[in-house]
FIDRENVO-680446 format. One record per residue (C-alpha): residue number from 1; z negated, x negated, y. Coordinates in Angstrom, 2 decimals. Each point is the difference from the previous one (the first is absolute). Layout:
REM FIDRENVO-680446
NODE,num,pz,px,py
NODE,NUM,Z,X,Y;
...
REM end
This chain:
REM FIDRENVO-680446
NODE,num,pz,px,py
NODE,1,-8.95,-13.09,-15.59;
NODE,2,0.73,3.16,-1.93;
NODE,3,1.48,3.14,1.51;
NODE,4,-3.10,1.86,-1.23;
NODE,5,-2.31,-2.25,2.07;
NODE,6,2.30,0.36,2.98;
NODE,7,-0.17,3.75,-0.29;
NODE,8,-3.78,-0.12,-0.08;
NODE,9,-0.27,-2.23,3.06;
NODE,10,2.38,2.16,2.01;
NODE,11,-1.93,3.09,-1.06;
NODE,12,-3.19,-1.56,1.29;
NODE,13,1.67,-0.37,3.39;
NODE,14,1.37,3.52,-0.05;
NODE,15,-3.50,1.34,-0.68;
NODE,16,-1.50,-1.95,2.90;
NODE,17,2.75,1.04,2.41;
NODE,18,-0.45,3.66,-0.98;
NODE,19,-3.74,-0.25,0.74;
NODE,20,0.18,-1.86,3.29;
NODE,21,0.80,2.12,2.99;
NODE,22,0.56,-2.81,2.54;
NODE,23,-0.98,0.15,3.62;
NODE,24,2.51,2.61,1.22;
NODE,25,-1.89,2.71,-1.88;
NODE,26,-2.96,-0.47,2.33;
NODE,27,1.87,0.71,3.22;
NODE,28,0.39,3.65,0.94;
NODE,29,3.25,1.64,0.96;
NODE,30,0.98,3.00,2.02;
NODE,31,2.87,1.51,1.79;
NODE,32,2.74,0.57,-2.55;
NODE,33,-2.27,-1.30,-2.75;
NODE,34,1.50,-3.45,-0.23;
NODE,35,-2.38,-2.71,-1.09;
NODE,36,0.00,-3.36,1.68;
NODE,37,3.05,-1.83,-1.33;
NODE,38,1.02,-2.44,2.72;
NODE,39,3.37,-1.40,0.84;
NODE,40,-0.58,-2.01,3.16;
NODE,41,-3.13,-2.19,0.03;
NODE,42,0.48,-0.91,3.64;
NODE,43,0.66,3.47,1.29;
NODE,44,-3.41,0.53,1.51;
NODE,45,0.53,-2.22,2.98;
NODE,46,-1.09,-3.23,-1.67;
NODE,47,0.52,-2.63,2.67;
NODE,48,3.03,-2.27,-0.26;
NODE,49,-0.55,-3.63,-0.86;
NODE,50,-0.21,-0.97,3.68;
NODE,51,-3.26,1.97,0.37;
NODE,52,-1.50,-0.81,-3.36;
NODE,53,-1.45,-3.29,1.14;
NODE,54,-3.23,-1.25,-1.58;
NODE,55,-2.98,1.95,1.20;
NODE,56,-3.50,-1.20,0.67;
NODE,57,-1.97,0.53,-3.15;
NODE,58,-2.50,2.81,0.04;
NODE,59,-3.17,-0.32,-2.03;
NODE,60,-1.14,2.92,-2.20;
NODE,61,-3.38,1.46,0.68;
NODE,62,-2.33,-2.24,-1.96;
NODE,63,-2.35,1.22,-2.68;
NODE,64,-3.40,-0.43,1.53;
NODE,65,-2.37,1.69,-2.44;
NODE,66,-2.88,-2.04,-1.25;
NODE,67,-1.00,-0.55,-3.59;
NODE,68,-2.61,2.75,0.22;
NODE,69,2.36,2.60,1.56;
NODE,70,-0.27,3.40,-1.67;
NODE,71,2.99,2.12,-1.06;
NODE,72,0.90,2.89,2.33;
NODE,73,0.02,3.61,-0.96;
NODE,74,3.47,1.51,-0.17;
NODE,75,-0.41,2.04,3.18;
NODE,76,-1.18,-3.17,1.79;
NODE,77,2.93,-1.97,-1.29;
NODE,78,2.51,2.70,1.06;
NODE,79,-1.55,0.14,3.48;
NODE,80,0.45,-3.76,0.37;
NODE,81,3.56,-0.24,-1.41;
NODE,82,1.66,3.14,1.33;
NODE,83,0.67,-1.45,3.50;
NODE,84,1.84,-2.89,-1.65;
NODE,85,2.30,2.25,-2.03;
NODE,86,3.19,1.55,1.45;
NODE,87,2.59,2.45,-1.13;
NODE,88,3.60,-1.26,0.01;
NODE,89,2.82,2.53,0.23;
NODE,90,3.58,-1.20,-0.36;
NODE,91,3.27,1.71,0.78;
NODE,92,2.76,-0.80,-2.48;
NODE,93,3.69,0.69,0.15;
NODE,94,-0.78,2.93,-2.25;
NODE,95,-3.53,1.37,0.12;
NODE,96,-3.37,-1.43,0.89;
NODE,97,-2.70,-2.05,-1.65;
NODE,98,-3.72,-0.38,0.35;
NODE,99,-2.24,-3.01,-0.74;
NODE,100,-3.13,-1.71,1.09;
NODE,101,-0.78,-3.28,1.77;
NODE,102,-2.94,-2.35,0.70;
NODE,103,-0.62,-1.37,3.48;
NODE,104,0.04,-3.83,-0.13;
NODE,105,-0.86,-0.97,3.58;
NODE,106,-0.67,1.34,3.49;
NODE,107,3.57,-0.80,1.15;
NODE,108,1.54,2.79,-2.07;
NODE,109,1.06,-1.60,-3.29;
NODE,110,-0.26,2.35,-2.97;
NODE,111,0.36,-0.88,-3.70;
NODE,112,1.69,2.48,-2.33;
NODE,113,2.37,0.08,-3.00;
NODE,114,3.61,-1.06,0.48;
NODE,115,1.16,3.11,-1.89;
NODE,116,-1.70,2.18,2.57;
NODE,117,2.18,-1.15,2.88;
NODE,118,3.09,-1.28,-1.88;
NODE,119,3.15,1.75,1.23;
NODE,120,-1.78,1.78,2.88;
NODE,121,1.81,0.61,3.27;
NODE,122,-3.24,0.72,1.86;
NODE,123,-3.66,-0.64,-0.63;
NODE,124,-2.90,2.02,1.40;
NODE,125,-3.62,-1.09,-0.25;
NODE,126,-2.91,2.47,0.29;
NODE,127,-3.50,-1.37,0.64;
NODE,128,-3.39,1.41,-0.98;
NODE,129,-0.68,1.08,3.63;
NODE,130,3.15,2.14,0.12;
NODE,131,2.11,-2.52,1.88;
NODE,132,3.68,-0.14,-0.97;
NODE,133,2.12,-3.11,0.54;
NODE,134,3.46,-1.23,-0.79;
NODE,135,0.04,-2.91,-2.43;
NODE,136,2.51,-2.72,-0.82;
NODE,137,0.53,-2.07,-3.09;
NODE,138,-1.40,-3.41,0.84;
NODE,139,0.12,-1.92,-3.32;
NODE,140,0.69,0.81,-3.64;
NODE,141,-0.51,-1.44,-3.45;
NODE,142,2.04,2.16,-2.41;
NODE,143,-0.96,-1.87,-3.10;
NODE,144,-3.69,0.57,0.54;
NODE,145,0.71,3.51,1.39;
NODE,146,-1.67,-0.71,3.35;
NODE,147,1.10,0.61,3.57;
NODE,148,-1.61,-0.44,3.39;
NODE,149,0.54,2.68,2.66;
NODE,150,-0.71,-0.68,3.67;
NODE,151,-1.08,2.48,2.64;
NODE,152,-0.18,-0.96,3.69;
NODE,153,-2.49,0.76,2.72;
NODE,154,-2.74,1.51,-2.18;
NODE,155,-3.54,-0.57,1.09;
NODE,156,-3.21,0.04,-1.96;
NODE,157,1.56,-0.67,-3.41;
NODE,158,-2.53,-0.80,-2.73;
NODE,159,1.22,-2.50,-2.58;
NODE,160,-1.08,0.50,-3.57;
NODE,161,-2.40,-2.48,-1.66;
NODE,162,1.91,-1.98,-2.59;
NODE,163,-1.82,-0.69,-3.26;
NODE,164,0.42,-2.47,-2.88;
NODE,165,1.92,1.64,-2.82;
NODE,166,-0.75,-3.00,-2.27;
NODE,167,-3.62,1.10,0.05;
NODE,168,0.76,3.43,-1.46;
NODE,169,-1.52,0.86,-3.37;
NODE,170,1.31,2.54,-2.52;
NODE,171,-2.17,3.12,0.27;
NODE,172,-0.84,-0.56,3.65;
NODE,173,0.11,3.12,2.21;
NODE,174,2.91,0.21,2.46;
NODE,175,1.36,2.59,2.42;
NODE,176,3.66,0.74,0.81;
NODE,177,0.70,1.28,3.52;
NODE,178,3.33,1.30,1.02;
NODE,179,2.14,2.89,1.22;
NODE,180,0.70,1.48,-3.39;
NODE,181,2.85,2.48,0.00;
NODE,182,0.08,-0.15,3.79;
NODE,183,-2.61,2.67,0.32;
NODE,184,-1.45,0.86,3.40;
NODE,185,-3.59,-0.58,0.91;
NODE,186,-0.50,-3.72,-0.43;
NODE,187,0.22,-2.34,-2.96;
NODE,188,-0.81,0.89,-3.57;
NODE,189,-2.81,-1.92,-1.70;
NODE,190,-0.25,-0.49,-3.78;
NODE,191,-2.58,-2.03,-1.92;
NODE,192,0.30,-1.86,-3.29;
NODE,193,-0.50,-3.35,-1.59;
NODE,194,2.00,-3.17,-0.56;
NODE,195,1.55,0.81,-3.30;
NODE,196,1.67,-3.38,-0.56;
NODE,197,1.15,-3.10,1.84;
NODE,198,3.16,-2.15,0.06;
NODE,199,2.27,2.83,-1.15;
NODE,200,3.81,-0.09,0.05;
NODE,201,2.21,3.05,0.28;
NODE,202,3.66,-0.23,-0.79;
NODE,203,2.48,1.06,2.66;
NODE,204,3.68,-0.59,0.54;
NODE,205,1.62,-3.30,-0.76;
NODE,206,-1.98,-2.73,1.78;
NODE,207,-2.35,2.58,1.41;
NODE,208,-3.07,-0.16,-2.18;
NODE,209,-3.35,0.29,1.84;
NODE,210,-2.60,-2.42,-1.31;
NODE,211,-3.66,-0.91,0.54;
NODE,212,-0.83,3.64,0.63;
NODE,213,-3.42,1.70,0.08;
NODE,214,-0.02,3.08,-2.25;
NODE,215,-2.26,2.84,1.03;
NODE,216,-0.78,3.57,-1.01;
NODE,217,-0.61,1.03,3.58;
NODE,218,2.65,2.67,0.58;
NODE,219,3.15,-1.38,1.71;
NODE,220,2.64,2.52,1.00;
NODE,221,3.21,0.16,2.02;
NODE,222,-0.83,-1.04,3.57;
NODE,223,-2.78,-2.40,-1.10;
NODE,224,2.43,-2.94,-0.08;
NODE,225,-1.03,-2.76,2.41;
NODE,226,-3.56,1.26,0.28;
NODE,227,-3.11,-2.00,-0.81;
NODE,228,-1.91,-0.30,-3.27;
NODE,229,-3.51,-0.74,1.18;
NODE,230,-3.14,-1.35,-1.69;
NODE,231,-3.36,1.52,0.69;
NODE,232,-0.75,-2.47,2.82;
NODE,233,2.87,1.38,2.04;
NODE,234,2.34,-2.90,-0.68;
NODE,235,3.70,0.49,-0.80;
NODE,236,0.71,-1.55,-3.41;
NODE,237,3.43,1.46,-0.66;
NODE,238,3.00,1.84,1.43;
NODE,239,0.75,3.18,-2.01;
NODE,240,3.57,-0.14,-1.23;
NODE,241,0.78,1.82,-3.21;
NODE,242,-1.14,2.37,-2.74;
NODE,243,1.07,0.93,-3.49;
NODE,244,0.95,3.64,-0.39;
NODE,245,-0.25,0.01,-3.78;
NODE,246,-3.69,-0.91,0.08;
NODE,247,-3.11,1.54,1.51;
NODE,248,-1.26,-1.74,3.12;
NODE,249,1.72,-3.33,-0.51;
NODE,250,0.74,-1.53,3.37;
NODE,251,0.69,-3.48,1.25;
NODE,252,-0.66,-2.03,3.14;
NODE,253,1.35,-3.32,1.12;
NODE,254,-2.96,-2.39,-0.07;
NODE,255,-1.11,-0.70,3.55;
NODE,256,-0.08,-3.76,-0.34;
NODE,257,3.74,-0.05,-0.77;
NODE,258,0.70,2.62,2.71;
NODE,259,-2.02,-1.93,2.61;
NODE,260,1.66,-3.30,-0.78;
NODE,261,3.46,1.54,0.28;
NODE,262,-0.82,2.05,3.11;
NODE,263,-1.48,-2.80,2.08;
NODE,264,2.63,-2.48,-1.09;
NODE,265,2.71,2.43,1.18;
NODE,266,-1.80,0.58,3.32;
NODE,267,-0.68,-3.67,0.72;
NODE,268,3.29,-1.55,-1.11;
NODE,269,2.51,2.68,0.75;
NODE,270,2.32,1.54,-2.61;
NODE,271,-0.06,-1.92,-3.31;
NODE,272,3.29,-0.69,-1.70;
NODE,273,0.55,2.66,-2.68;
NODE,274,-1.15,-1.19,-3.43;
NODE,275,2.66,-1.06,-2.45;
NODE,276,1.42,2.65,-2.32;
NODE,277,0.54,-0.85,-3.70;
NODE,278,0.87,3.42,-1.30;
NODE,279,-2.18,0.51,-3.07;
NODE,280,-2.52,2.62,-0.99;
NODE,281,-2.19,0.13,-3.04;
NODE,282,-3.46,-0.07,-1.48;
NODE,283,-2.84,-2.48,-0.25;
NODE,284,-0.21,-1.59,-3.41;
NODE,285,-3.66,0.23,-0.98;
NODE,286,-1.51,-1.38,-3.15;
NODE,287,-0.47,3.53,-1.39;
NODE,288,3.66,0.83,0.73;
NODE,289,1.18,-3.31,-1.44;
NODE,290,-1.95,0.68,-3.21;
NODE,291,1.28,3.56,-0.32;
NODE,292,3.65,-0.94,0.54;
NODE,293,-0.27,-3.44,-1.69;
NODE,294,1.14,-1.81,3.10;
NODE,295,0.22,-3.79,-0.07;
NODE,296,-2.27,-0.53,3.03;
NODE,297,-3.28,1.56,1.04;
NODE,298,0.71,0.10,3.74;
NODE,299,3.00,0.35,2.30;
NODE,300,2.24,2.56,1.64;
NODE,301,2.20,2.01,-2.35;
NODE,302,3.34,0.98,1.53;
NODE,303,0.98,3.59,-0.66;
NODE,304,2.15,0.62,3.09;
NODE,305,2.68,-2.15,1.59;
NODE,306,1.70,1.00,3.28;
NODE,307,3.83,-0.21,-0.50;
NODE,308,1.46,-2.80,2.09;
NODE,309,-3.42,-1.41,0.94;
NODE,310,-0.98,-3.67,-0.21;
NODE,311,-1.65,0.74,-3.36;
NODE,312,3.17,1.55,-1.31;
NODE,313,2.21,-2.83,1.24;
NODE,314,-2.40,-2.60,-1.39;
NODE,315,0.30,1.43,-3.46;
NODE,316,-3.51,1.51,-0.40;
NODE,317,0.11,2.55,-2.81;
NODE,318,-1.99,3.10,-0.86;
NODE,319,-3.03,-0.85,-2.06;
NODE,320,-0.15,-3.58,1.31;
NODE,321,-3.59,-0.97,0.74;
NODE,322,-0.29,-1.99,3.28;
NODE,323,-2.62,-2.68,-0.45;
NODE,324,0.72,-2.36,2.89;
NODE,325,1.73,-0.07,3.44;
NODE,326,0.57,-3.55,1.15;
NODE,327,-3.33,-1.63,-0.90;
NODE,328,-2.02,3.21,0.40;
NODE,329,-1.33,1.55,-3.23;
NODE,330,0.69,3.70,-0.19;
NODE,331,-2.59,1.93,-2.00;
NODE,332,0.49,3.46,1.54;
NODE,333,1.88,1.87,2.63;
NODE,334,-2.43,-1.02,2.75;
NODE,335,1.02,-3.64,-0.49;
NODE,336,3.66,0.92,0.37;
NODE,337,-0.68,2.05,3.13;
NODE,338,-2.06,-2.78,1.56;
NODE,339,2.71,-2.57,-0.76;
NODE,340,2.76,2.10,1.58;
NODE,341,-2.12,0.60,3.13;
NODE,342,0.02,-3.76,0.54;
NODE,343,3.74,-0.47,-0.59;
NODE,344,2.64,1.48,2.23;
NODE,345,3.63,0.98,-0.26;
NODE,346,2.20,-3.02,-0.75;
NODE,347,-2.60,-1.85,-2.01;
NODE,348,1.20,-1.19,-3.41;
NODE,349,-2.66,0.25,-2.68;
NODE,350,-0.28,-0.99,-3.64;
NODE,351,-0.89,2.88,-2.35;
NODE,352,-1.46,-0.77,-3.39;
NODE,353,0.05,2.80,-2.59;
NODE,354,-0.80,0.48,-3.63;
NODE,355,2.89,1.63,-1.82;
NODE,356,0.50,1.35,-3.49;
NODE,357,-3.54,-0.88,-0.95;
NODE,358,0.85,-3.66,-0.41;
NODE,359,2.09,-1.48,2.79;
NODE,360,-1.28,-1.40,3.31;
NODE,361,2.86,0.50,2.42;
NODE,362,0.30,-1.52,3.52;
NODE,363,2.13,1.84,2.52;
NODE,364,0.75,-0.46,3.69;
NODE,365,-0.03,2.86,2.51;
NODE,366,0.68,0.07,3.74;
NODE,367,-2.18,2.62,1.71;
NODE,368,1.43,2.52,2.48;
NODE,369,-1.46,2.50,2.45;
NODE,370,-1.19,3.23,-1.55;
NODE,371,2.90,2.51,0.25;
NODE,372,-0.52,3.15,2.06;
NODE,373,-0.47,3.14,-2.08;
REM end
């Protein structure tokens, strides 16, 4: 593998990282102007292990529309969804933050982004009827950027209707609802289309977000954790990020992935943190492989290695292309993320990489817990 090709692959990663403004850009900040940059993920009163026993599973509000159901107008949709959308304000060690949440059930469980509540020392939830309640961090999934906040003793909560994000089509109309910029007077509504599906945006090492719904519905600071809704009033995504360098390029976690993670967390108690390998990079597509004359048409190209991480200790090198983990074929970053979600700290895995355009190298790595930032 020539140094020229290495430079090109790294430059591809640099370009993607410069474009992607990951989740934290969508959460507003106030006070002294500090953005949400957490230090203590359990500082919001998350219950100790003794109280995090498995919880009876709650069932999301089912999609009940018939085959001949007609799409709603935007005002009708907003009228239906607004009672299920809350504003989440967090107090940080320095400053404040604003985000949005979606009511999951009548017992007070609310789905939002992890980056909205990460590092908060207090959480306040404001409902559509003007009610204000103290919230607590109930569960979290940092890798998928999801968290569940719980409020107690709230009556008359209206859970959102959960839709099927796999049924989304490119070009389909969608609406984003959220407390953009923390403005007073209720949530902000913006309308657009599904611009693309199954997107990946590159974050910090091991923090890529995958399987995302791309939309041109305006998503701004404070929208994080709010619903992306189809025209039948069904939540099909959780708004999480935008790209500042582009015009109206926003992303939402697809609702099927969010629903699976949320209800697994609720029903089973806190999941063990996913294993941390310590690599970042880019998806190797056939177009990229052709342009850079790569030896394989699919895989995950390593452009970042965390010093001292399992990847570093195992001998993974920059510009290696990961093609297999144990017996799981790796064709893109989503495959790597899915694999790590199913393997926890302490697991030893076999990593197969293509190196120097000709060698197939097998390495062994022992996963660890993701280090605190």
